N, C-alpha and C positions, 0 to 999 in steps of 0.2 A: 504494500499499500503506500509506504513512504516513497518507493522508487517512482511510483505513478505521480505523486504530489510534486516530486522535485521536477519531474519531466513537464508537467503542466505549468509550473511556476516559471521554468526556463521559457517555454513557449510564449506565455504572457509577456515576459520581459523583452523577447525578441520583437514581438508584435508591437509593443509600446514604443521602442526604439525605432523601428521602421516608421511608424506614423508620424513621430516627431521629426524625422529626417524629411519626410515627404512634405508635411505642412511647413517646415522651415524653408525648403527649396521653393515651394509655391509662393510663399510670402516675399521671399527675395526677388523672384521674378516679377511679381505684380508690382512691386514697389519701385522698379526701375523707371526713372523720369526720361522721357524722349524730347530732347530739344531741337528746334528747327524754325523755320520761318512761320510767322503768324500773320494771316490775312485778315485785315479789317478787325483787329482786336479792340477789346474795350478796355475800360478803366475802372477801378475801384477806389474811391476816395472817402475820407471821413476824418473823424477826430477821436482820439481817446481821452477821456477825462476821469478824474477822481469822483466817485459817487460818495457824497458825505462831506463832512468838515475837513478842511485842509489842515493837517497837523503841524505843529512846530517843527522847522528844519532840524534835523539831527547833525550834531557836530562830532566830528572825529578827533580824538586826542593824538596829537603828534608828540611822541615821547621818547624818541630814539634818532640818533644820527642827525641832530638838528642843524648841524652845519650844512648838510646836504638837503635834508628834507624841510628845513625851515623851522621857525620857533612858533609859528601861528597855527592854531587848530584848523582843520579844514571842514568845509560843508560836506555832508554825504550826498553822493550821486545815486543813493539807493532809492530815494523818492524825490524826484524833481517836479514840483507842482508849482503852476503859475497862480496868480491871484484869482483867476476865474476857473480854477481847477483843472486846466489843461495839463496832461501828463507828458513830459518830455521822456525819451529813451525807452518808450514802449515799442515792442516788436509786434508788427502786423503781418501775417503770412496766410497764404493759401495752404491748407493741410491736405487736400485730397485731390491734386491736379497730378495726372500722369504724362501729359503732353502739352507743349506750349513752346515759349520762346527759348532760344538757347541760354544756357547758363554760363555767364561769363562774369568776370571780375571777382568782387568779394575783397575783404580787408587784407592787404599784404602783410600787415605787421601790427603787432601791440608793443608799445613802448613803455618804459618805466622811467619817468623823468620827474624830478622833484619829489620822489617817491609816491607817484600817483600813476596809475594805469592810463594810458591814452591810445585809442579810445577806451571809454568805460565799457561799451558794448561793441564787439567785433563780429563780423559775420562772413563765412567761407562756405563754398560748395563742399559737399561730403567728397572725400578721397583727395582733397588738397591739402596743401601745407601752409602754415602761417610762421613767420618769423617773430620770435619773442625777444625784444631788444632790452638792453639795459643802458640808458644814457646817462645814468648817475654814477659818482665817484665811489659808491659803496655797493657791496654785494647785495643781491636780491635772491630769495629762494622761491621759486615758482613751484605752486602746488595746485595740480588740477583735480577737481572733484567730479570725476566722470564715471559712468557705470558701463556704457557700450564701448567707448573708445578706451584705448590702454591709458591708464592714469600715470602721472609722472610727479616728482617731488625732487627738484634738483636745483642747485645754486647756479646763478649766472653772475659771473665776475663783473666788476666795474667795466663799462663800456664793452661788454660781451654780448653775445646773442646765441641762442639755440633755435632750431627749427623743429616743429613738430607736425606730424601728419595725422589727420582725423578721417577715418574711413567710414563712420556711421553718423546719421543725423543724431543730433543730441543738443541740449543745452548744458554747457559746461562752465561751472563756477571756477575761476582761477583767483588764488590769494598768494600773498607773500608771507612766509613763515617767519621772516625776520622782521618785517613792519606789518604788524597785525590789522592795521586800519586800511590796507591796500586790498581792493577787490575788483575784478573785473569779470565780464561774462563773455563767453565765446559761443555763438550760435551757429552750429554746423546744420546746413540746410540741404534738403534734397531736391529743391526746385528753386528757380529764380524769383519766385513771387513772394518777395518780403520787403519790408520797409521799417525804418526807425523814425518814430515821431519826432517832429521838430519841437521848439520851445512853446508853440502854440497847440502842440497835441495833433497837428495835422500829419497825415500820411497819403500816399498814392501808390497804387499798383497799376502798372500799364501793360499793354500788349496781351491782355488776358483773352483766350479764345472764348466765343460764346458758350454758355453753359451755366449750371448751377453749381456752386462751390461752398465749401465750409471755410469761412474766415476766422482766424483766431487772433486775439489781442493778448499779449503776455507782458506782465511787468514783474520785476524781480521781487518786489515788496508785497504785491497784491495778487499774483497769480494770474490766471488766464479766463478768458470768456471767449465763447464762440458764437457765430450766427450764420444762417444759411443766406447766401446772396446769388442772385441771377444777374448775369451779364449778358446784354443783347450784343450782336455784332456791331462794332463801332460806336456803341453806346457807354454811358457812365453810370455806374451803380453806386449807391451810397451806403455806408455801414459805419455808424457811429457806435462807440463802446463807452460803457460807464463801468469802471472797475472799482470794486468796494473793498475797504480794508476789513479783513476778517477779525472777528472779536476772539481774543485769546480764551481758551477753554480753561474753566476753572478746575483744578485738580480736587477730586473729591477725597476728603479725608476718611481714611480706614478707620472703621469702628473696632474698638478694642473689647 
């Protein structure tokens, strides 16, 4: 009886592995983006705003290497909101498009200058590389917080640089372990339909083939929101977003 049970368990294990392999391959094939010429493409425009009260600006304490980093505390770029609630540095993208315009460009480098990452948010196509520079006179230690792409945690000497390749679409947080206030974000995109909002919260996605799409707005402190948008050939569709700061969950005290 034990012999038959072991055989049955082995059969189930092989079947499950085969299923995982087939599903994984199918997902990779369907996710491939095809870039080319778009005839009579449309546009998606809109604004991203904070829903609710505008919080006080967060200040970052500069407490190390002040000869290079400066003696003044820095305003945080984690939530940049205008007086009329417009959100700067929100990322707006189409999440479910498989064919459209060619995917070209992207951010070529992230620099560390004055102990601040520049730009705060960078975007590159999946499978491409980005240079991580250090224009400062002190060492920085770059630490990526990634799940799909290979994470790294390594020092970059003064005026040095390293290059990293990102194979999979993902939102990657990058910090400096030496200077704890330093944070940036690298958005690895699978298609070219993305934009970063300006100081007025505005964005524009152009060259969009006619169709219905899921458009996502993401902001590092507020999370994301999505909506369905239909684009007509040569037309302009509107998609405005209001992102809300989530209330912190209160911890329940354990009863003794």
